[in-house]
C-alpha positions, 0 to 999 in steps of 0.5 A, spaced: 809 173 843 816 175 840 813 175 833 808 180 835 813 184 838 817 184 832 811 186 828 810 192 832 817 194 832 817 193 824 810 197 824 813 203 828 819 203 824 815 204 817 810 209 820 816 213 823 820 213 816 813 215 813 812 221 818 820 223 818 820 223 810 813 227 810 816 232 815 822 233 812 819 235 805 814 239 808 818 243 813 818 251 811 825 251 815 831 248 811 835 247 816 830 243 820 828 239 814 836 237 813 836 235 821 829 231 819 833 228 813 839 226 818 834 223 822 830 219 816 837 216 814 838 213 821 831 210 821 832 208 814 839 204 816 835 201 822 830 198 817 835 196 812 838 192 818 831 189 820 831 187 813 838 183 814 841 188 809 847 190 814 851 192 808 846 197 806 845 199 813 852 201 814 852 205 807 845 209 809 848 210 816 855 213 814 853 216 807 846 217 807 845 220 814 852 222 816 856 225 810 850 227 806 847 231 812 853 234 813 854 236 806 847 239 806 848 243 812 855 246 809 851 248 803 846 252 808 852 255 812 852 261 808 844 262 807 841 268 811 836 266 816 829 266 813 825 270 818 831 275 818 830 276 811 822 276 811 821 270 807 819 265 812 813 261 810 810 255 809 812 251 803 806 248 800 810 244 795 812 240 801 805 239 803 804 236 796 810 232 795 808 228 801 801 225 799 804 224 792 810 220 795 805 216 799 801 214 793 807 212 789 810 208 795 803 205 795 803 203 788 810 200 788 808 196 794 802 193 791 806 192 785 811 188 789 806 184 793 803 182 787 809 180 783 811 176 789 804 173 790 803 171 783 810 169 781 814 167 787 822 166 785 828 167 789 831 171 783 838 171 782 840 169 789 841 162 787 845 164 781 849 168 786 850 163 791 852 158 786 858 162 783 860 165 789 866 160 790 869 163 783 868 170 785 874 170 790 870 173 796 865 170 800 861 176 801 855 176 796 854 183 796 862 184 795 862 179 789 856 182 786 859 189 786 866 188 785 865 182 780 859 180 777 856 187 776 863 191 776 860 195 771 855 198 776 861 200 781 865 203 776 860 208 773 858 210 781 866 212 782 865 215 775 859 219 777 863 221 784 869 223 780 865 228 775 861 231 781 867 233 785 870 236 779 864 240 778 865 242 786 872 244 784 870 248 778 866 253 783 873 256 785 876 257 792 873 253 798 868 257 803 872 260 809 874 255 814 871 254 820 874 257 827 879 253 830 877 247 835 875 249 842 877 244 848 871 239 847 872 238 839 879 238 840 879 232 845 874 229 840 878 229 834 884 226 838 880 220 840 875 219 834 880 220 828 885 214 829 878 210 831 875 212 824 881 211 820 882 204 824 875 202 823 876 204 815 881 199 814 878 194 818 871 195 813 876 195 807 879 188 809 873 185 812 869 187 806 871 180 802 868 176 808 862 180 811 859 187 811 863 192 809 867 194 803 870 201 799 864 205 800 863 204 807 871 205 808 872 211 804 866 214 807 869 214 814 875 217 811 871 222 809 868 223 815 875 224 819 876 230 813 869 233 815 871 233 823 878 236 821 875 241 817 870 243 822 876 243 827 878 249 823 884 245 819 883 249 812 885 242 808 882 237 813 888 233 812 887 231 805 893 230 801 896 236 797 895 239 790 900 234 787 897 227 790 890 230 790 888 229 783 892 222 783 888 219 789 881 222 786 882 218 779 885 212 783 879 208 783 876 209 776 884 208 774 884 201 778 878 199 775 880 201 768 887 198 769 884 191 771 879 191 766 884 193 760 889 187 763 883 182 763 881 184 756 888 184 753 889 177 756 883 174 752 878 175 757 872 179 757 873 186 760 873 186 768 873 178 767 878 176 773 882 170 771 881 164 776 885 165 782 886 172 781 879 175 783 880 176 790 887 180 790 884 184 784 878 185 788 882 188 794 886 192 789 880 195 786 877 196 793 883 199 796 884 204 790 876 206 791 877 207 798 882 212 797 878 216 792 871 216 795 875 218 802 878 224 798 872 225 793 867 226 799 872 230 803 873 235 798 865 235 796 864 238 803 869 244 802 865 247 796 871 248 792 878 248 792 881 247 799 886 253 802 893 251 803 895 249 810 899 254 815 906 253 815 906 252 823 901 247 822 895 251 826 889 251 823 888 258 819 883 263 822 877 264 818 879 265 810 885 269 811 892 266 808 897 264 813 
């Protein structure tokens, strides 16, 4: 009976995921589409949790649904109302994308099913489990991302850095939001310390359990987004002197460790025995700060404004 209930839940999640994905693409209203996209990300996080991939579930909930949804809504902030401009209408391209996506998903699912049936194998799970004691951490996901395949994570941080440089090149940020009202102000006072403490916990626990730099950095960026929504022009991000250093801190830590291992006679990013855990923590700490600043600045859509000397949020976009 329990197995049948779990099967029913999994089937409902799969159907809901497909329905939300199609509705998101087919919606003629961009804002409604973004809201559906956020809902899609939250359901996808539940799917990852059901697949026993808590790291991916955390990343999807925080980055895929939360921050990405905030970035999309911010991009639509200054867009005119389609009905007011007379351009409202059904987006037939969205209707075509939905069936095409279903066909592609069916082909990929069939290929995966065929591969598992005709060539059953545990893949690299056995090799990872064997090498885990030498990785410096006990969480296999962190071991893969920061040790066995550290190149991938280095390139991901480099892509984020290039993206935020493009954002900063757009010029000044969009006008700041109005100062927070009583409800949002209370929420900021209670929620921001919790986000920062949770980010530190996820950074530390990532060596043994689900967590790590991307999840921790995303929570720091979420705190910056909340401050921005509360009317603070720079959202608590560091000033123009420290900001560039924090932006490159993650990539710089990777390159410094890699060059150090190469100069010592080992391969690039091949950690010495006994040093793996400490070096991974160093890289993750630097990456957490870089990810938090990078994603926070991406929400601005340009270079931040200076804070008011009095410490109060700036009104609209006028100088203090």
